[in-house]
C-alpha positions, 0 to 999 in steps of 0.5 A: 284485549289490549292493542299493541299501542296500549300495551306500550303505554302500560309498559311505559308505566312499568318503566316509570315505576321501576326507575323513576319511583323505585330507583330515582338515583339511577335516573338522576345520574343519567339525566344530570350527567352526560351519557357514558355507555361502553358499547356501541351496538349496530343492530338490525331494525327487525322488531324481533331483535331488540338488542336491549332486550336480548342483552338485558341491558340497563338504560345508558349501557348501550349506544344503539344503531339500528338499520336494515340488516345491521349493515355498516357502510364503508367510510365515505367523506362525500358530504352527503347523508350518512346516519349510521356513519354519524352515529359511529362517529359520535360513539367512538370519538365523543363517547369513546366506547371501548367496544363495538358490536355488530349484531346480525340475526337469522331469518333477516328480511333485508338479507332475504331481499338481497338474496332474491335480488341476486336471483333476479327477483328485485322488489320495487323498493326505492331505499332498501335496494341500494342499501342492501346493494352494499353487501351484493357480493356477499350474496353468493349462497342461496341460504340467507342465513349464510349470507347474513354471516358473510354480510356481518363479516363485511360490515366489520371490515367496512367498520375498519375503513373509518379513520377513527376506528382504525386509530382507536383499535390500533391503540387498543382502546377499542375492540370489535365484535361480530355477534349472530343471533339464531332466533329459532335456536335461541343461541348467540354466536360470536365471530372468531376473526382468526378462523372465520367461524362463528362459535356459540357464546350463550 
């Protein structure tokens, strides 16, 4: 039985055959030109929720930003380290994407840790705890999936604190979306920002 790392190498060989051998013109377009994705997608680092696999995306179609719980921090201009914010800035200001998607999901470990911390069960995690505290006020329910959806709404609100996002959205060039994936049911929900409800899309 192949170990995961061996299957990864085999998987790369399949990727190479599909693109470099069968579709070399597609690869050359990506290599010789600059990237031009239309979508920036902020997703969770969870190994079970790969946005490219979920959306069946081709190479070059998505500019993906992944972090614990798919959080978008608020805009801060303090000269410190802001990996998610830097990626967003590049996507919106340089790549000029037309859509920004925040993709959260059910059964999220980061959100479960947030709910546990709100109940006094704080894990000894140097970086996860302060990161998840960004959404501390969202943890008003015992159900992590409910909290995950509220956290997604907060991430969208935080996204709108970035001046370059405000400008792009106001001009009609950038559209914001909130998606929530139910892993057990295999259903993708989209947030209706007018009603605050999540509506099944696929």
